[in-house]
ZAFIBA-480828 format. One line per field, with one value per residue (C-alpha): residue in three letters; x, y, z. Coordinates in nm, 2 decimals, always signed. Example, Ala and Ser with C-alpha at 12.3 -4.5 7.8 and 13.67 -1.06 7.14 Angstrom:
r <- c(ALA/SER)
X <- c(+1.23/+1.37)
Y <- c(-0.45/-0.11)
Z <- c(+0.78/+0.71)
# end
This chain:
r <- c(MET/GLU/ALA/ASN/SER/GLY/ALA/SER/GLU/PRO/ASN/SER/ASN/ALA/THR/ILE/ILE/THR/ILE/ASN/VAL/LYS/PHE/GLY/GLY/VAL/SER/ILE/PRO/ILE/SER/ILE/SER/PRO/HIS/LEU/THR/ILE/ASN/GLY/PHE/LYS/SER/LEU/LEU/LEU/PRO/SER/THR/ASN/VAL/LEU/PRO/ARG/GLY/GLN/LYS/LEU/ILE/PHE/LYS/GLY/PHE/THR/ASP/GLY/PRO/VAL/TRP/LYS/LYS/ALA/GLN/VAL/VAL/PRO/LYS/SER/ARG/LYS/ASP/ASP/SER/GLY/SER/ASN/ASN/ASP/MET/LYS/LYS/ILE/PRO/VAL/LYS/ASN/ARG/MET/GLU/ARG/TRP/LYS/ALA/THR/GLY/VAL/VAL/ALA/LEU/SER/GLU/CYS/ASN/LEU/GLU/VAL/ILE/PRO/ASP/GLU/VAL/TRP/VAL/CYS/GLY/SER/SER/ALA/ARG/VAL/LEU/ASP/CYS/ASN/ASN/ASN/SER/ILE/THR/ASP/VAL/PRO/ASP/GLU/ILE/ALA/ARG/LEU/THR/GLY/LEU/ASP/LYS/LEU/PHE/ILE/ASN/ALA/ASN/GLU/ILE/VAL/ASP/LYS/SER/ILE/ARG/TRP/GLU/GLY/LEU/THR/THR/LEU/LYS/TYR/LEU/THR/VAL/LEU/SER/LEU/ASN/HIS/ASN/ASN/LEU/THR/THR/LEU/SER/SER/THR/LEU/GLY/SER/LEU/THR/SER/LEU/ARG/GLU/LEU/HIS/VAL/SER/ASN/ASN/LYS/LEU/SER/GLY/LEU/PRO/ASN/GLU/ILE/ARG/HIS/LEU/THR/GLN/LEU/GLU/VAL/LEU/ARG/ALA/ASN/ASN/ASN/ARG/LEU/PHE/SER/LYS/LYS/ASN/LYS/ALA/LEU/TYR/LEU/GLY/ASN/THR/ARG/MET/LYS/SER/LEU/PRO/SER/LYS/LEU/PHE/LYS/THR/CYS/LEU/GLN/LEU/SER/THR/LEU/ASP/LEU/HIS/ASN/THR/LYS/ILE/THR/ILE/ASP/LEU/LEU/ARG/ARG/PHE/GLU/GLY/TRP/ASP/ASN/PHE/ASP/GLU/CYS/GLN/ARG/SER/LYS/HIS/GLN/LYS/GLN/ILE/ASP/PHE/ARG/VAL/GLY/VAL/SER/ARG/ASP/PHE/ASP/GLU/GLY/VAL/ASP/LYS/ASN)
X <- c(+1.43/+1.62/+1.74/+2.03/+2.05/+2.35/+2.24/+2.50/+2.39/+2.37/+2.15/+1.76/+1.80/+1.98/+1.87/+2.01/+1.98/+2.16/+2.00/+2.17/+1.94/+1.98/+1.86/+1.95/+2.25/+2.40/+2.38/+2.20/+2.26/+1.96/+1.98/+1.68/+1.47/+1.38/+1.05/+0.98/+0.77/+0.72/+0.58/+0.84/+1.12/+1.01/+0.98/+1.33/+1.40/+1.24/+1.57/+1.82/+1.56/+1.34/+1.06/+0.73/+0.65/+0.32/+0.56/+0.80/+0.87/+1.04/+1.18/+1.38/+1.45/+1.16/+0.97/+0.76/+0.74/+0.75/+0.89/+1.26/+1.40/+1.29/+1.46/+1.78/+1.85/+1.96/+2.30/+2.51/+2.83/+3.04/+2.97/+3.00/+3.30/+3.42/+3.69/+3.45/+3.14/+2.80/+2.85/+3.13/+2.89/+2.73/+2.35/+2.22/+1.89/+1.58/+1.47/+1.12/+0.88/+0.93/+1.37/+1.27/+1.08/+1.32/+1.62/+1.36/+1.17/+0.89/+0.59/+0.37/+0.07/-0.14/-0.45/-0.40/-0.75/-0.66/-0.90/-0.66/-0.28/-0.03/+0.10/+0.45/+0.43/+0.47/+0.80/+0.95/+0.94/+1.18/+1.26/+0.92/+0.91/+0.62/+0.32/+0.11/-0.22/-0.44/-0.73/-0.78/-1.09/-0.90/-1.11/-0.88/-0.57/-0.50/-0.25/+0.00/+0.07/+0.26/+0.54/+0.66/+0.82/+1.00/+0.70/+0.68/+0.37/+0.07/-0.13/-0.48/-0.68/-1.00/-1.06/-1.33/-1.20/-1.46/-1.51/-1.43/-1.17/-0.87/-0.65/-0.59/-0.38/-0.13/-0.13/-0.12/+0.26/+0.41/+0.62/+0.77/+0.46/+0.44/+0.20/-0.15/-0.42/-0.76/-0.92/-1.21/-1.33/-1.63/-1.52/-1.72/-1.51/-1.17/-1.06/-0.89/-0.60/-0.51/-0.29/-0.05/+0.07/+0.29/+0.57/+0.22/+0.27/-0.03/-0.37/-0.59/-0.95/-1.14/-1.47/-1.56/-1.86/-1.69/-1.93/-1.62/-1.29/-1.14/-1.01/-0.68/-0.62/-0.46/-0.19/-0.06/+0.21/+0.36/+0.04/+0.07/-0.18/-0.52/-0.72/-1.12/-1.35/-1.66/-1.71/-1.97/-1.71/-1.83/-2.22/-2.47/-2.54/-2.13/-2.11/-1.73/-1.43/-1.08/-0.79/-0.56/-0.17/-0.12/+0.07/-0.21/-0.21/-0.51/-0.89/-1.19/-1.26/-1.64/-1.62/-1.86/-2.09/-2.13/-2.10/-2.39/-2.41/-2.06/-1.99/-1.64/-1.33/-1.01/-0.73/-0.49/-0.11/-0.15/-0.03/-0.41/-0.44/-0.73/-0.64/-0.72/-1.00/-1.17/-1.11/-1.35/-1.73/-1.93/-1.69/-1.86/-2.18/-1.94/-1.73/-2.12/-2.23/-1.90/-1.89/-2.24/-2.19/-1.90/-2.08/-2.34/-2.09/-1.94/-2.34/-2.36/-2.10/-2.13/-2.49/-2.40/-2.11/-2.35/-2.58/-2.29/-2.20/-2.57/-2.59/-2.26/-2.36/-2.70/-2.52)
Y <- c(+1.13/+1.44/+1.73/+1.95/+2.30/+2.31/+2.57/+2.67/+3.09/+3.29/+3.53/+3.50/+3.52/+3.18/+2.95/+2.65/+2.52/+2.21/+2.01/+1.71/+1.42/+1.14/+0.83/+0.51/+0.64/+0.81/+1.18/+1.22/+1.56/+1.71/+2.02/+2.17/+2.50/+2.72/+2.73/+2.37/+2.20/+1.95/+1.67/+1.75/+1.73/+1.39/+1.25/+1.37/+1.14/+0.82/+0.68/+0.76/+0.62/+0.38/+0.45/+0.64/+1.00/+0.90/+0.69/+0.94/+1.20/+1.51/+1.60/+1.94/+2.13/+1.94/+2.02/+1.73/+1.80/+2.19/+2.41/+2.25/+2.45/+2.80/+2.73/+2.62/+2.93/+3.07/+2.98/+2.93/+3.24/+3.01/+2.80/+3.11/+3.16/+3.52/+3.42/+3.56/+3.74/+3.61/+3.72/+3.48/+3.19/+2.97/+3.00/+2.65/+2.68/+2.51/+2.20/+2.17/+1.93/+1.68/+1.67/+1.62/+1.34/+1.18/+1.21/+1.07/+0.79/+0.93/+1.14/+1.29/+1.43/+1.34/+1.59/+1.84/+1.84/+1.63/+1.51/+1.36/+1.24/+1.51/+1.44/+1.51/+1.21/+1.00/+1.18/+1.06/+0.68/+0.44/+0.68/+0.66/+0.41/+0.56/+0.71/+0.83/+1.02/+0.96/+1.20/+1.36/+1.38/+1.15/+0.95/+0.79/+0.60/+0.58/+0.37/+0.62/+0.39/+0.20/+0.35/+0.41/+0.09/+0.08/+0.16/-0.04/+0.08/+0.26/+0.44/+0.58/+0.60/+0.79/+0.92/+0.89/+0.57/+0.33/-0.02/+0.15/+0.40/+0.18/+0.10/-0.28/-0.33/-0.07/-0.12/-0.49/-0.45/-0.31/-0.63/-0.45/-0.32/-0.47/-0.26/-0.16/+0.04/+0.14/+0.15/+0.37/+0.45/+0.31/-0.05/-0.34/-0.56/-0.61/-0.71/-1.07/-0.94/-0.88/-1.22/-1.04/-0.85/-1.14/-0.92/-0.79/-0.85/-0.63/-0.58/-0.29/-0.27/-0.23/+0.04/-0.04/-0.21/-0.52/-0.86/-1.06/-1.11/-1.24/-1.62/-1.52/-1.37/-1.75/-1.65/-1.40/-1.62/-1.34/-1.21/-1.16/-0.89/-0.85/-0.57/-0.62/-0.53/-0.34/-0.43/-0.75/-1.01/-1.14/-1.11/-1.36/-1.44/-1.52/-1.88/-1.94/-1.74/-1.84/-1.73/-2.04/-2.04/-1.69/-1.62/-1.52/-1.57/-1.48/-1.39/-1.22/-1.35/-1.33/-1.50/-1.78/-1.60/-1.34/-1.58/-1.86/-1.94/-1.98/-2.36/-2.32/-2.21/-2.24/-2.19/-2.42/-2.34/-2.11/-2.00/-2.01/-2.31/-2.52/-2.44/-2.09/-2.14/-2.36/-2.02/-1.83/-1.80/-2.00/-2.28/-2.57/-2.50/-2.46/-2.75/-2.94/-2.83/-2.91/-3.30/-3.34/-3.22/-3.47/-3.74/-3.68/-3.69/-4.02/-4.20/-4.07/-4.22/-4.54/-4.54/-4.47/-4.73/-5.03/-4.94/-4.98/-5.31/-5.47/-5.38/-5.60/-5.87/-5.86/-5.88)
Z <- c(+1.47/+1.59/+1.39/+1.48/+1.29/+1.09/+0.84/+0.55/+0.59/+0.91/+0.78/+0.71/+0.36/+0.33/-0.02/+0.19/+0.51/+0.58/+0.91/+1.08/+1.13/+1.40/+1.32/+1.43/+1.60/+1.25/+1.20/+0.86/+0.67/+0.44/+0.25/+0.22/+0.14/+0.42/+0.24/+0.27/+0.43/+0.69/+0.46/+0.18/+0.44/+0.52/+0.20/+0.16/+0.42/+0.34/+0.10/+0.41/+0.69/+0.45/+0.67/+0.53/+0.61/+0.80/+1.01/+1.09/+1.43/+1.43/+1.75/+1.76/+2.11/+2.28/+2.00/+1.77/+1.41/+1.44/+1.18/+1.19/+0.91/+1.07/+1.37/+1.21/+1.05/+1.37/+1.35/+1.68/+1.67/+1.70/+1.43/+1.20/+0.95/+0.95/+0.66/+0.40/+0.32/+0.25/-0.08/-0.18/-0.06/-0.37/-0.43/-0.46/-0.65/-0.51/-0.72/-0.85/-0.70/-1.04/-0.98/-0.60/-0.70/-0.91/-0.64/-0.36/-0.56/-0.36/-0.57/-0.24/-0.36/-0.08/+0.02/-0.29/-0.44/-0.71/-1.00/-1.18/-1.19/-1.28/-1.60/-1.47/-1.27/-1.53/-1.68/-1.30/-1.51/-1.36/-1.08/-0.90/-0.59/-0.40/-0.56/-0.28/-0.40/-0.12/+0.01/-0.30/-0.55/-0.83/-1.07/-1.30/-1.31/-1.65/-1.87/-1.85/-1.49/-1.70/-1.75/-1.35/-1.40/-1.08/-0.86/-0.55/-0.35/-0.48/-0.26/-0.40/-0.09/-0.01/-0.36/-0.61/-0.80/-0.97/-1.16/-1.51/-1.35/-1.32/-1.68/-1.51/-1.85/-1.75/-1.36/-1.38/-1.60/-1.23/-1.18/-0.88/-0.68/-0.36/-0.17/-0.34/-0.13/-0.29/+0.05/+0.09/-0.29/-0.47/-0.62/-0.68/-0.86/-0.92/-1.24/-1.30/-1.44/-1.05/-1.04/-1.30/-0.98/-0.90/-0.63/-0.45/-0.08/+0.07/-0.11/+0.08/-0.07/+0.26/+0.26/-0.07/-0.25/-0.34/-0.35/-0.47/-0.51/-0.88/-0.87/-1.02/-0.63/-0.57/-0.83/-0.57/-0.45/-0.25/-0.08/+0.30/+0.39/+0.23/+0.40/+0.27/+0.55/+0.50/+0.21/+0.02/+0.06/+0.38/+0.30/+0.42/+0.06/+0.01/-0.09/-0.19/-0.14/-0.27/-0.14/-0.18/-0.33/-0.09/+0.20/+0.43/+0.78/+0.89/+0.80/+0.94/+1.30/+1.23/+0.88/+0.98/+1.18/+0.86/+0.58/+0.68/+0.31/+0.29/+0.13/-0.03/+0.11/-0.06/+0.15/-0.01/-0.01/+0.26/+0.65/+0.77/+1.00/+1.08/+1.45/+1.38/+1.20/+1.48/+1.72/+1.49/+1.61/+1.36/+1.28/+1.39/+1.21/+0.88/+1.00/+1.02/+0.66/+0.52/+0.66/+0.53/+0.19/+0.16/+0.36/+0.07/-0.20/-0.10/-0.04/-0.43/-0.55/-0.36/-0.51/-0.87/-0.82/-0.67/-0.96/-1.20/-1.10/-1.04/-1.45/-1.50/-1.31/-1.49/-1.81)
# end
């Protein structure tokens, strides 16, 4: 994305600056305060570009992610309007952050040294589409989360979340949630109500202390991405893994090498194929154990049937 200066006032006391952002061959005019931060500016671009702030790259006269708005205050002489004085220009007040959240749909609160999610977030209601609370010290996701009825993406990575911190009753009412990211917290379990998030496409729970996933995860029929590395899920003691009825396409390549006691792997109605699993290290041993288990079940059934038939003949 490239930014061109087009300030609405030629002096340094301007309250509003207009910047034309070139994106995808289209020029997008954005009006901002001269005191706006880079992160705030990127948040304003999200609705027009559909690119999250962390994925945006700003370029201004060869400089990348620099103080675009300060450079934009200098207006070329050819663009000055001498027909009227600066005092006659309309003063537009800078919106406070809650108004900005409602306007953009993005509640950006990453790296704000927060211990709780501010109450003003819940006032956004259905206007909030993205809630980013990454890299704070938040210890609680309250019932009020249910008030964000239009929420599409929820990021609470790198906080102090534990099992009892999340009010799942409120969280699982978010029927439009497609991305839930809880990496780098202190979770040991996930609620069975997680299966109620039927629109969920991505679930990120890496770097926690999870020892298992709820069976109800099979109800997440839209799930395409599950990232749960650096947990206790794929440990030597793990005997069962239920991921059926999801849209998952892959698994950790060292699954069978790590989960030496794995005996149940439910992948029904997924996009994970046998051909993919055969490439994983440790597949041969897992497959042999499965065949042996099934053969024992067949032998047992045959034995029971034979005893039953013999009993019938004797009578």
